[in-house]
C-alpha positions in Angstrom: 5.5 227.8 24.4 3.4 230.8 25.2 -0.1 230.7 23.6 -2.1 233.9 23.1 -4.2 234.8 26.1 -7.3 235.4 24.0 -8.8 234.3 20.7 -8.7 236.2 17.3 -4.8 236.1 17.1 -4.2 233.7 14.2 -0.7 234.9 13.2 0.5 235.0 16.8 -1.0 231.6 17.5 0.7 229.9 14.6 4.0 231.5 15.4 3.7 230.4 19.1 3.2 226.7 18.1 5.9 226.7 15.4 3.6 226.3 12.4 3.3 228.3 9.2 -0.2 229.8 8.8 -2.0 228.2 5.8 -3.1 230.3 2.8 -6.7 229.7 3.7 -8.0 229.5 7.3 -11.1 230.0 9.3 -10.9 231.6 12.8 -13.2 229.7 15.1 -11.4 231.3 18.1 -13.1 234.6 17.8 -16.6 234.7 19.2 -18.0 237.8 17.6 -21.0 237.9 15.2 -20.2 235.8 12.1 -22.8 237.6 9.9 -21.7 240.8 8.2 -23.5 244.0 8.6 -25.1 245.5 5.5 -22.6 247.7 3.7 -25.2 250.4 3.5 -25.1 251.0 7.3 -21.4 251.7 7.4 -20.4 255.4 7.3 -18.9 257.0 4.2 -15.3 257.8 3.9 -16.1 261.5 4.5 -17.9 260.6 7.7 -15.0 258.5 9.0 -12.6 261.4 8.1 -14.7 263.9 10.0 -15.1 261.6 13.1 -11.3 260.9 13.1 -10.5 264.6 13.2 -13.0 265.6 15.9 -12.5 265.5 19.7 -15.2 263.2 21.2 -17.8 264.3 23.7 -15.9 263.4 26.9 -19.1 262.3 28.5 -20.4 260.4 25.5 -23.8 262.0 26.4 -25.8 261.1 23.4 -24.7 257.5 23.5 -25.4 257.3 27.2 -28.9 258.7 26.7 -29.6 256.1 24.0 -28.4 253.2 26.1 -30.4 254.5 29.1 -33.6 254.5 27.0 -32.8 251.1 25.7 -32.1 249.6 29.1 -34.9 251.7 30.8 -32.6 253.1 33.5 -31.4 256.6 34.4 -28.5 258.0 32.4 -26.6 258.5 35.6 -26.6 254.7 36.0 -24.3 254.1 33.0 -20.6 254.4 32.5 -19.1 253.9 29.0 -15.7 252.3 28.6 -13.1 251.6 26.0 -14.4 248.1 25.6 -15.5 245.7 28.4 -11.8 245.3 29.2 -11.4 248.8 30.5 -14.6 248.4 32.5 -13.2 245.3 34.1 -9.9 247.1 34.9 -11.9 250.0 36.4 -13.8 247.6 38.6 -10.6 245.9 39.7 -9.2 249.4 40.6 -12.3 250.2 42.6 -12.1 247.0 44.5 -8.3 247.1 45.1 -7.1 244.9 47.9 -10.6 243.3 48.4 -11.4 239.6 48.5 -12.7 238.7 45.1 -14.9 235.6 44.3 -14.8 234.2 40.8 -17.1 231.5 39.4 -14.8 229.4 37.2 -13.9 228.3 34.6 -14.5 231.7 33.2 -13.0 234.7 31.4 -9.4 235.1 32.6 -9.5 238.9 32.7 -11.3 239.1 36.0 -8.5 237.2 37.8 -5.7 239.1 35.9 -7.1 242.5 36.6 -7.9 241.9 40.3 -4.5 240.3 41.0 -2.9 243.3 39.5 -4.7 245.4 42.1 -3.6 243.3 45.0 -6.8 241.5 45.5 -7.2 238.0 47.1 -8.9 235.6 44.8 -11.4 232.9 46.0 -13.0 230.7 43.4 -15.6 228.0 43.0 -15.3 225.5 40.2 -17.9 223.9 37.9 -17.1 221.0 35.7 -18.5 218.8 33.0 -20.0 216.3 35.5 -22.1 219.2 37.0 -23.2 220.5 33.6 -21.0 223.5 34.4 -23.4 224.6 37.2 -22.5 225.5 40.8 -24.0 224.1 44.0 -26.0 226.4 46.3 -23.7 225.6 49.2 -20.7 226.7 47.1 -22.3 230.0 46.3 -23.1 230.6 50.0 -19.4 229.9 50.9 -18.2 232.2 48.2 -20.6 235.0 49.4 -19.4 234.5 53.0 -15.7 234.6 52.1 -15.6 237.5 49.7 -16.4 241.2 49.2 -17.1 241.1 45.5 -18.2 238.2 43.1 -17.6 238.1 39.4 -20.0 236.0 37.4 -20.0 235.7 33.6 -23.6 235.3 32.4 -23.7 233.6 29.8 -20.4 232.1 30.8 -17.3 232.2 28.7 -16.1 229.6 27.7 -18.9 227.1 28.5 -21.9 229.1 27.1 -24.0 228.2 30.2 -26.7 230.5 31.4 -28.2 230.6 34.9 -32.0 230.8 35.0 -33.4 234.1 36.3 -34.8 232.5 39.5 -31.3 231.1 40.3 -29.7 234.4 39.6 -32.2 236.3 41.8 -31.6 233.8 44.6 -27.8 234.5 44.4 -28.4 238.3 44.4 -30.7 238.0 47.4 -28.1 236.0 49.4 -25.3 238.4 48.4 -27.3 241.4 49.4 -27.9 239.9 52.9 -24.1 239.7 53.3 -23.5 243.1 51.7 -21.4 241.3 48.9 -21.1 243.1 45.6 -22.0 241.0 42.5 -20.6 241.9 39.1 -22.5 240.2 36.3 -20.7 240.2 32.9 -23.4 240.0 30.2 -21.1 240.4 27.2 -22.8 237.6 25.3 -26.5 238.2 26.4 -27.2 239.7 22.9 -26.8 236.2 21.4 -29.2 234.5 23.8 -32.7 233.6 22.8 -34.7 234.2 25.0 -32.5 236.6 26.8 -32.7 238.1 30.3 -30.7 241.0 31.7 -30.1 241.6 35.4 -30.1 245.4 34.6 -33.8 245.3 35.3 -32.9 244.5 38.9 -30.6 247.5 39.6 -33.2 249.2 41.8 -33.8 246.1 43.9 -30.1 245.2 44.5 -27.9 248.3 45.3 -24.7 246.2 45.1 -25.4 244.8 41.7 -23.1 245.8 38.8 -23.8 244.7 35.2 -21.2 244.7 32.5 -22.1 244.8 28.8 -20.3 244.9 25.5 -21.2 246.3 22.1 -18.2 244.7 20.3 -19.5 241.2 19.9 -22.8 241.7 18.2 -22.1 244.8 16.2 -18.6 244.1 14.8 -17.0 246.8 16.9 -14.2 244.7 18.4 -11.5 247.0 16.9 -13.5 250.1 17.9 -13.9 249.1 21.6 -17.2 250.0 23.3 -18.5 248.6 26.5 -20.5 249.9 29.4 -21.3 249.3 33.1 -24.8 249.7 34.5 -25.1 250.2 38.3 -26.4 252.6 41.0 -25.3 256.1 40.4 -23.1 256.1 43.5 -21.0 253.3 42.0 -20.9 255.0 38.6 -19.6 258.2 40.2 -16.7 256.3 41.9 -15.8 254.6 38.6 -15.9 257.9 36.7 -13.4 259.4 39.1 -11.0 256.5 38.1 -11.5 256.6 34.4 -8.9 258.3 32.1 -10.4 261.2 30.0 -11.3 260.7 26.3 -11.8 257.0 26.9 -14.5 256.7 24.2 -13.4 258.0 20.8 -15.6 259.9 18.4 -15.5 257.0 16.0 -16.7 254.6 18.7 -19.5 256.9 19.8 -20.8 257.5 16.3 -20.6 253.9 15.2 -22.4 252.7 18.3 -25.2 255.2 17.8 -25.5 254.2 14.1 -25.6 250.4 14.7 -27.6 250.1 18.0 -31.0 250.7 16.3 -30.5 247.6 14.1 -33.0 245.4 15.9 -33.8 243.2 12.9 -30.1 242.4 12.4 -29.9 241.3 16.0 -33.0 239.2 15.8 -31.8 237.5 12.6 -28.4 236.9 14.1 -29.9 235.2 17.2 -32.1 233.0 15.1 -29.3 231.9 12.8 -26.8 231.3 15.6 -29.3 229.2 17.5 -30.1 227.1 14.4 -26.4 226.5 13.6 -25.4 225.8 17.2 -28.2 223.2 17.6 -27.3 221.6 14.3 -23.5 221.4 15.1 -24.1 220.2 18.6 -26.3 217.3 17.4 -23.9 216.3 14.6 -20.8 216.5 16.9 -22.4 214.5 19.6 -23.5 211.8 17.1 -19.8 211.6 16.2 -18.9 210.9 19.8 -17.6 214.4 20.8 -18.6 216.1 24.0 -20.2 219.5 23.4 -21.2 221.8 26.3 -24.9 222.7 26.5 -24.3 226.3 25.4 -27.0 228.9 24.8 -24.8 231.3 22.9 -22.5 231.6 19.9 -19.7 229.3 21.1 -19.3 225.9 22.8 -16.7 223.7 24.5 -15.6 220.5 22.7 -13.8 217.5 24.0 -12.7 214.6 21.8 -14.0 211.1 22.7 -10.4 209.8 22.9 -6.9 210.8 22.0 -4.8 213.8 22.8 -6.5 217.2 22.8 -3.1 218.7 22.0 -2.9 216.6 18.9 -6.4 217.6 17.9 -5.4 221.2 18.4 -2.4 220.9 16.1 -4.2 218.9 13.5 -6.9 221.5 13.3 -4.4 224.3 12.9 -2.6 222.4 10.1 -5.8 222.2 8.2 -6.6 225.9 8.7 -9.2 225.6 11.5 -8.3 227.9 14.4 -9.9 226.9 17.7 -9.6 228.7 21.1 -7.3 226.8 23.4 -8.3 226.5 27.0 -4.9 226.3 28.7 -5.4 229.6 30.5 -8.9 228.8 31.8 -8.7 227.8 35.4 -10.3 224.3 35.7 -9.9 223.4 32.0 -6.1 223.5 31.5 -6.3 222.5 27.9 -8.7 219.5 28.2 -11.2 221.2 25.9 -11.3 223.5 22.9 -13.7 226.3 22.3 -15.3 226.9 18.9 -17.4 229.8 17.7 -20.6 229.2 15.9 -20.0 230.6 12.4 -21.9 230.5 9.0 -23.3 227.2 7.8 -20.7 226.9 5.1 -17.8 227.4 7.6 -19.5 225.1 10.2 -19.8 222.4 7.5 -16.1 222.6 6.7 -15.3 222.1 10.4 -17.8 219.3 10.7 -16.1 217.6 7.7 -12.8 217.7 9.6 -14.3 216.1 12.7 -15.9 213.4 10.6 -12.5 212.5 9.1 -10.3 213.0 12.2 -8.8 209.9 13.8 -7.5 210.1 17.4 
């Protein structure tokens, strides 16, 4: 049985486990914004038609300028990619053959992309007992043994966030050893309060920050992500990137949606409220829930088989994210997105009824 490597693949998931997909289902495996954008902000059919016919600006200059103003950095410090996935692949290509450190359990694409480029992987592992945090001595060993470190902040799939002072300590130690640190901030937009390491680019020349626009702004199918780093690193990555990587549709939609600050604030507030409510209710029922700060969380049943829980959820139309391809988890947990109150209540009803 080969399960999908990522969430948001309901049909493929049901097929892989030998179940028929129900007529009604809710996808808790996809960790994008559960709240719809106002219809008024979407482009007209005429605008879509025009964008689809036009060649894009190969440099995505207008979008770069907007992001540079938003992040308060120089436009030469930004590289746009066809989603964060292309950005990760470009970084793996840049670091081909290097020793790569990964703080796990975490997003599987760092390992996949780096192994494909002949890198040697060294990892440190956090677990439930440590509240998914890493010891300082483990960080120091990883810095000593590697050329580049990948850190997901907030982490996927645990939802854990390092405090700014912890993160700065890590960057200072890495800089002393000339170790590059890549911080993936794909889910920072869902944090409240949020902190981005982009503000430290001028202090740490080997810092690279990865961001995604797909999660908050409903652009998963459009694919837009970006890297923020010193301009010397950006120039090296640009030389590796295929031309026309950012479509005209992607550029125009990003420019239209990025100014929606009130929508982002509302989303953060509602996600936090629902996450805290679900966490309290599930823990009261005896389930373990990771201390997440974002729009998803890990769950472990108090007893019984997690495989059985997985199948029972699917049969009732609740689609979780399996963790069988997360190093250090190997299926012992399930990841759930924080969705709307109505959808969360339906999931909570299942857990109230479920018997191990």
